[in-house]
C-alpha positions, 0 to 999 in steps of 0.5 A, a space after each residue: 888097450 883090449 879094443 886095440 888089440 882085437 882090432 888088430 887081431 881082426 886087421 890080421 885076418 887074411 880074408 879082410 885085406 880091404 879094396 873098394 871103389 872110390 870116386 873122389 872129388 873136386 878140389 886140387 892144391 899145390 901145397 907149401 908146408 911152412 914153419 914160421 921163425 921165431 929167431 934167426 941163428 945163422 943161414 942154416 939155424 933158428 928157432 921156430 914159432 910152436 904154437 898160433 897163439 906165439 904168432 898171434 902175440 907177434 902179430 899184434 904187437 905190431 899194431 901200429 907199427 910193422 913187424 918182420 915174419 920170416 916163412 921157410 917152405 919145408 914141403 911143396 906137396 899135393 894138397 886139397 882135402 880130395 886129393 889127400 883123402 884119395 892118396 891115403 885110400 890109394 896107399 892101402 891099394 883102393 880103386 880110386 877114380 879122382 876128379 878135380 883141379 890137378 891141372 890144365 892142359 897138363 897135370 902138375 908134377 906135385 900129383 905124379 904120385 897119386 895119378 900113377 896110384 889112382 884107377 883114372 884121373 880126371 882133370 878139369 881145371 888148375 889146382 889152388 895154392 896154399 902156403 899152410 904154416 904149421 905150428 905144434 897145436 894146429 895150422 893156418 891155411 893161407 889160400 889163393 882159390 881163384 882156379 876152384 871157382 872153374 868147379 861146376 857141373 858143366 867142366 864135369 861134363 865137359 870133362 868126363 861126359 855123362 856116361 862116364 858120370 853116371 859111372 862115377 856116381 852110380 857104379 862105385 862103393 863110396 862117392 866122396 865130395 870134399 871141401 864144400 867152403 872152398 867150392 864157390 859152386 859146390 851147392 850148385 853144382 850139388 842141384 845139377 848133381 840130384 837133377 842128374 841121379 834122378 833120371 838114372 835107376 840106381 842098382 845099389 846105394 852107395 856110400 857118399 861122405 862129404 867133408 864141408 872144410 871149415 865153413 867159417 867164411 860162408 854165409 848162414 844162407 850157404 851153409 843152411 842151402 848145403 845141408 838141405 842139399 845134402 839131405 837130399 842125397 839120401 834118397 841115392 846114397 847112405 851119407 856121411 857128413 864128417 866134421 871137425 870140432 870146429 865145424 861141428 861147432 859151426 854147423 850147431 850155430 846155424 842149427 840152433 841146437 839145444 845144447 847144455 853149453 856153448 857150442 865150444 865147450 860141449 863135450 864132442 859126444 853132445 853135439 855129435 849126438 844133437 847134430 846126428 838128431 837133427 840132421 837126420 843122415 845116415 852118419 854123422 862123425 866128429 873128430 878132435 885132435 884126441 878123440 872122435 865120436 859118432 852117430 849112426 842110426 841112433 847109436 854113439 860111438 865114442 873113441 880116443 885118439 893117439 895124441 902127440 904134442 910134436 906132430 911132424 905135419 898135421 896139415 892133411 890129419 883130417 883127411 887121412 881120418 877120413 880116409 881111415 873112417 870110410 875104409 872101416 865103414 865099407 869094410 863092415 866094422 862097427 862104428 867104434 872101430 872104423 873110429 879107431 881106424 880112423 884115428 890110427 891113419 890120422 895118428 900115423 899120418 902125423 907122426 909119419 908126414 905121410 899116409 900108411 899102407 894097410 900093413 903100417 895101419 895094423 902096426 900103428 894100432 898094435 903100437 898105440 895098443 902099447 902105449 895105453 
């Protein structure tokens, strides 16, 4: 509690009102947030399936039979790791440039608020679509991803031009490239980007945030190549690799880490420390529902999280965590305080269904301190 009170006091200082320049890309989704019906009582009344296990049981019982599963759309909203992270940063008045699949030739109306909040938006294609089945213990994302195949270095150059890309990738405080898993040409894009950066004299070394976004379905070879390319980015950026607990487990398997137990069972502090040592990036951060850990320059920080068993919205919680962590790092907060800010950002989001302003973020930290 004392740490949260000190962080709240620190953020309350008038000269600490942050504003930084971000470039974020490249995905874009229209998300339908959906409840799965358990029992239907009338046209307007039903109970929902509350856990993934309950849905799994219902599906399993239909083996060699058939079953009817009713889906009720609750919200249609902007989606994708990039847009949600960008939206979270815009909520705190950051200077955000977004490059990605938001609609062609017209931007999809679901992104109108993001477009109005960003400094600039460059759309390179149509958005993909996700049906997000929400449960108290997680979510199941059913994606229709074909539009993301057009995200290539060539499509970026065609939409923005090399001069604009130079500004976007080098003359900002932080670049975020997220959702590697769902962008099939990202490795090739990174190869071209590294070639592009090699010809540019870097005035400063910005931060680069990368989120792989559930790489289970990608091959071991693809994942290994991605990690090599991410390591190559260290020549030009201070690289932050952000992972949720499941993603950390998958990378531990790819890297054959020597852990004290299976990757699924080891403490978050151990897997974070081992990943950081193996990858040798500027920072590795791992977040779970109820805690988070990060290692930077050999220093480990670990914080609990403000877990709630009854979230309003979980789709996008990780992206809000990422936004809060990046903001904390740019503000010069300690690693521990950056994690607390990140957990506060995601904690506010899952309870309210939208990203917090900077004032709301400070208020939530005070609220969180009172809970302990």
